[in-house]
N, C-alpha and C positions, 0 to 999 in steps of 0.2 A: 206332614199331615197331622202328626201328633200335636205339634204346636198350634196348628190351625184349629184343630178340634178343641184344644184347651182354651184358646183365645175365644172361640165361639161360645164356650160355656159362660164367659164373663162379658158377653156382648152388651148387656144392659148397663153395666158400669161404664163401658165405652161410650154409649149413647149419652149418658148423663154428663160425662166429662166433655164430650163434644159440644153439648148444649151450653154448658157453663163457659167454655172457652169462647164460643161464638158470641154469646150474649155480652160477655165482658169486652171482647175485641170489637164488636160492632158499636158498642157504646163509646169505647175509646176513639174509634175512627170518627164517629159523628161529632164528638166533642173537640176534635182537633181544630185549632184556629186556622183560618185561611191566610195564606201568604201570597201577595201579589208580586209579580216580577216585572220590574222596569228594565228596559234594555235600549241600547243605542248602538248603531254601527257607524264606524268611522273608517275612511280610506286614507292611507298615507301614500301620496304620490311622490316618489323619489326620482322620477325621470324628468329632471329639469333641463330646459333648453341650453342653459349655460354649461352644463356638465361636459358635453363633448367639446364645446368651444374653448373652455379653460382647462382642458385635460393637459396635465404636465406643468401648468403655470400656477394653479391654485391647489391648495390641499383639499383632497376629496375624503371627507370623513366617511366612516363605515356606518351608513344610515341604518341599515338593517340591524346591526348590532346595537346601535343606540336605541332603536325602537324596542327591541327585545328587553334591553335593560330598563327602559322606562315602564314597560308593562309589568316588570317585576317590582319596580319602585312604587307602583300604585298601591300595593298592599303592604308597604312598609309602615312602620309606626309613625314617622313624621307626616306621611301622606294621610294616614287614617285620622290623626289628630286634626289636620287641616280640614278634612272632610267633615269631621264631627263639629268643628266650629262653624263651617259654612252652612250646615244643615241644622244647627242648634241641638244636635244630639248631646253635646257636652253639658247642656243645661239640666238634663235629667240625671246626670251622675253627680252625686253630692260627696262621695267619699272616694279615696284612691282605689278601693276594692271595686266599687261600682264603675269607676272609669276603666279599669282593666277589663272588667267583664264586658262593658260596652264596646271597647275596642276589639276584643276577641270575637264578640258576636258580629261586629261589623265586618271584620276580615273574613269570617267564615261564610258570609252571605254574598261577598263580592266575587264575581267571576269575570275573567278577561281571557278570551280565547280567539283563535283564528276563525274567521267566518267561512272557511273553505276556499278562499282565494288569496292570492299573494297580496300582502300589505292591507288586508281587510280584517278589522278587529271588531269584536262584539263585547261591549261592556254591559254587564247585567247585575242586578241586585234585587234581593227578595226581602219583603217586609210586610207586616200585617196591614200597614197603611200604604196604599198605593201612591199617594202624593209624596209621602216621605221617601219611598223607594225612587220616585222620579227625581226628587231633589238630589239624592245621593248620586244617581247616575249622571245628572247634569254637572255636579261638582267634580266627579271623576273625569268627565269629558273635558271640562275646563282646565283641570290640573294637567291632564295628559297633553293638551295642546301647548299650554304655557311652559311646561317643563321642557318639552322638546325644542321649542323655539329659543329659550334662554340658555339651554345647556350648551348648544353649539357655540353661541357667542361667548359664553363664559370660558369654554375650553380654548377658543381662539385667543381671547384676551390674556389668559394665563400663559398660553404658549408664547405669545409675543413678549410678555414680561420676562419669561425665562430666557428666550433667545437674546433679548437685549442685555441681560446680565452676563450671559456667556460671551456675547460679542465684546463687551467691555473688558472682560478678563483676557480673552484671546488677543484683543488689540494691544493690551499692555505687554503680554508675552511676546507678541510679534514685534513690537517696537524694541523691546529689550534684545531680542534675537538679532534684529537688523543692526542695532548699534554695536553689539558684540561682533557681528560679522564684519562691519565696516572697520572697527578698530583692528581686527585680526588681519584684514587685507592691507591696511596701512602699515602695520608692523612688519608683515612678511611680504612686502611687494616684490614681485619677480620670482617668488618661491611658491606661488599658488599652483594647485593642480592644473596641468596644461602648460605651465611655465617651467616646471621643474626639469623637463627634458632639455630645455635650453642650457640649464646649468651643466648638465653632463657633457653636452657638446662644447660649451665654453671651456669646461675643465680640460677636455681632451685637446682643444686648440691651444689653451694656455700652456699645457704640458709640452706640446710640440714646439711652441715658440720659445719656451724656457730652455729646452734642450738645444735648440738651434742657436740661441743667444749664448749659452754656455760654450758651445763648440766654437762659435765665432770668437768669443773672448779668449779661449785657449789658443786659437790660431794667432790672434793678435799678440798675445803674450810671447808665444814662441818666436814670432817675427821680430818683436822688439828685442828679445834676448839675442837673436842672431845678429841684429844690427849693432848691438852693444859689443859683441865679440869682434865684429869687423872694425869697430871704432878703436878698439885697443891696438889693433895691428897698424893703424895709420898714424902719421906724424901730424901734429897740429899745424906746423909751418914748413914752407919750402923756400928754396932760393928763387931769385927772380928769373934765372935762366930756366929753371925747371917749370916755373909757372908759365913763362912764355911758350915753352915747348908744349905745355898741356892746356894752354889757354884756349886755343882754337877748338880742339875737341871738347873741352869742358863746357865752353859756351854753347856749342851745338847740343851737348847732352842736356844742359839746363833748359834750352829752348824746347827740346822734346818733352822734358819732364813737365815744363809749364803747360804745354799743349795738352798733355794727358790729364793734368789736374783740372784744366779748364773744361775738358770734356766730362770728367767725373763730376765737376760742379754743376754742369748743365743737367746731368742725370739726377743729381740730388735735388735740384730745384723742382723737378717733376714730382717728387715724392714729399718733400718737406719744405718748410718755410725757412726764411733767412736766420731765424733764431735757433735752428736745430744745431746741436753740437758738431755733427759731421760737416755741415756747410761752413760753420765758423772755423773749424780746424783746417778745412781745405783752403779757404780764403787766406788764412794766416800763412799756410805753406807756400801758396803762390806769391804772396808778398815777399816772403823771405828769399825765394828763388830769384825773383826779379831784383831784389836789393843786392843779392850776391852777384848777379850778372852785371849790374851797374858798377859795383865795386871793382870787379875784375877789369872792366873796360876803363875805368878811371885810372887804375894802377898802370895799365899798359900805356895809356896816353901820357902820364906824367914821367914815366921812366922807360922810354922805348929801348934804350941800350941794355937794360937789365943789370945795371951796375949797382943798383941799390941793394940793400940788405935783404933779409928774409921777408917772405909774405906768407899769409895763411894758406894752408892746404885746402884746395877746393873740394877734394874727395872727403877730407875730414869734416869740412863744413856741411857737405851734402849728407853724410852719415848722421851728423848731429841733427840736421833738419829731419831726416827720416825717423830718427829715434824719437824726436819731439812729436812727429806725426803719429808714430806708433803709440806713444804714451797717451796722446789724445784719443786715439781709437780705442785703446784698452780702457781708458776712463769712461768713454761713451758706452762701450759694451758692458762695463761693470754696472753702470747706472741702469742700462736696459735689463741686465740679468736680475738686478735687485727689484726693478718694477715688475717683471714677469713673475719673480718668485712671490712677491706680495700678492699679486692677482691670483696666482695658483693657490696660495694658502687660504685666501678668502673664499675662493670657489670650492675648495676642498671642505672647509668648515661648513659652508652653506649647503653643500651636497649631502653632508651627514645629517643636517637638520630637515631636509626635504621630506623624508618619510614621516617624521613626527608632525611636521606642518600639515601634510596631507591627511593624516589621521585626525588631527584636531579640526581641520577644515571639514572633513566628512561628518564628524559629529555635529559641528555647528550647522551644516547644511541639512542634516537629518532633522534636527530639532526645528530649524526654520521651516523646512518643508512641511512638517506635521502641523505646525502652527498656521502656516499659510493656507494649507488645504482646509483645515477646520474653520479658519476664519472665512474663507471664500464660501464654504458650504453653509455656514451660518448666515452669511449675507444673502445667499440665494433663498434660504428658508425664511429669512425675515421678510423678504419681498413676497414670497409665496404666502406667508401668513398674513401680511398686510392686504394682499389681493383677496385672500379668502375672507378676511374681516370685512372688506368693502363689499364683496359679493354677498356675504351673509346679512349685512346691515341694509343693503339696498335691494336685494332680491331675496326670494324664498327658494332655498335649495330643496326644502321639503314642504309640500303643500298638503294640508289636512282638510279633508272634505268630509263633512258629516253626511253620510248617506241616509241614515234614519235617525231623527232626533229622539231623545228619550220618550218612550211610549210605554203605557201601562194597559194591558188588556183588561177587559171587564171580568173575565173568568180568572179565578185564582190559579196560580202556577203550582201551588202545593197546598194541601195533599191531594193526591189522586185517589179519591175515596172509592171509586169503582174497583181499582186494582187492590187497594188495601182491604176492602170488604171480601173480595174473592180470596185473597191470601189468608185472611182470618178464618174464613169458612174451611179452606183446605187445611189450615193448621189445626182447626178444631177436630176435623175428621181424623187426621193423623194422630192427634193427641188421644182421641178415643181409642183407636187401635192400640196405641202404646200402653194406655192404662189397662185395657183388657189383657194384653200380653203380660204385663208386669204382675197383675193379680193372679193370672194362671200360673206363673212361676213361683209366686210366694205361697200359694195354696195349691199344691199339686193334686191332680185328680187322675185316676186310671181310666184311660180311654180305650185300650186294647190289650191283648195278651203280651205283646212285646214290652210295653211300658211296665206291666206287672212283673215280668221276669227281671227287668232292669232294677226295679225298686226293691224287690225282695231278695233277689239273688238265688231263689229256689226254683227247682224244676216245676214246670206247669203240667199237672196231670190231666186237666180237662177244662172245659168251659161250658156254661149253660147259656143258651141263647134266650133272648127275651122275645116273647110273642106280643106284638102290639095289638091292642084292642081298638075298637072303633072310637071309644071315648078318649083313649090316650092319643090317637091320631088327630081327633078334633081339637084337643087341647094344644097339641103341637102346631096345628094350623093357625089356631087363634093367637098363640104366642108369636108365631112368625109374622102374622098380619099386624099385631101390635108393634113389633120391632120395625117392620117396614113403614108403618104409619109414623113411628117416631122419627125415622130417618127422612121420610117424606115431608113431615112437618118442618124438619130442619132445613131441607132444601127449599120448601115453600117460604120459610122465614127469610132465607137468603134472597130469594126472588123479591119478596116484599121490601126488604131493605134496599135492594138495587133500584126498584121502582121509586121508592121514597126519595132516594138520593137523586135520581134523575129529575123528579118533579121539583125538588128543592133547587137543584142547579139551574134549571130553566127559569124558575121563578126569580132566582137571584140575578 
């Protein structure tokens, strides 16, 4: 209450300050130039009929993101310079400083906002000249549509060029990988993954055959040695009487031997050809036995009495033939052992290389698989990009519909003088109160006993009350009436200014 009383003491200064602020503010509001706002509404239709039909076949650009980007690009410097050229605003700027100021002013007055619905945008611009504002909005609308249509085609074209370059690179890599894989397969034929297991089976089979051949060879060598020991105990020649005594059983034994060899030859024919060493050896042995049989028969026929001298021992001859047969068998088995040993060594060396071959083959296939997959993906994307380009060039994936063409209302959009006059009046009143309060604090006055004690710091002994006379009360009433009249005139002036503004706005 002390502050209120002190402010009330300086109320006339407040009235004067309020009048000054209101007069200056009202004059400033009345002198503000009018600005007209041109606006247009455009609807972006992204629900194309081809979109669900070509889903998964053609590239579907993010239309919403592109539109948002285009709305931001409309206030970029290149766009502003293009708008200035289209509306001849650049003709007014003579210096670089004026050009910068013109572009900044142009950007500050452009507004692009959603119109409250999906894909519905409002483009507006304010200027003192309504026709100029309409030209700017029309230019922005044209740039908005052209930029959106050309941007997608440009993106698709650049994407196709990039994909073609990548396809050429991956095609070269794929051809190199295929050639390397082909050369590797030719070099390591039979040792590729999936074929290596045959090597281990062949190695085991070859090892078994080698051991069996070595065993047969050892048996043949032992038999040949036994025959040689028997040959040492026999005489090469016998007397005719001994021969005649042994001729009959010897001939029968030779016949049995010939029959056995013929059976053995038939069995060999089932397995081998005539050029096989076993067949050749058996044939030679049969021929020798038949020749021996004929020789014995001829000897008996020429000397039936046995008076002639000595003849060859048939047992000795048979052992000689058996030893020759054994030598042939040993030689054949030795050749077989050598061949099996060579195969075994080759398979053993090859089996040691199989893990390395599989590792190198895996690396080649991994690189080839990556190149092949990327190449196939690029081929699919190239077709998709081509289809997207055809769709973009022959159809409209985005349809721009101008809902409201550029329009300029007859009433200015700014300033709102009714609101500004009211704010100036309210500001003047608040300024008057603030001025009165500040003056009361700069020049302190004593309004009651408490303030006096605070100012002096001395004890208060007493107070003398003032008795108001009729004259003093009349003076207070007159002063209050004058103060109210001053405030009333301020309010009346505010009303007059509002009425004047209303008349001017209707007349305009």
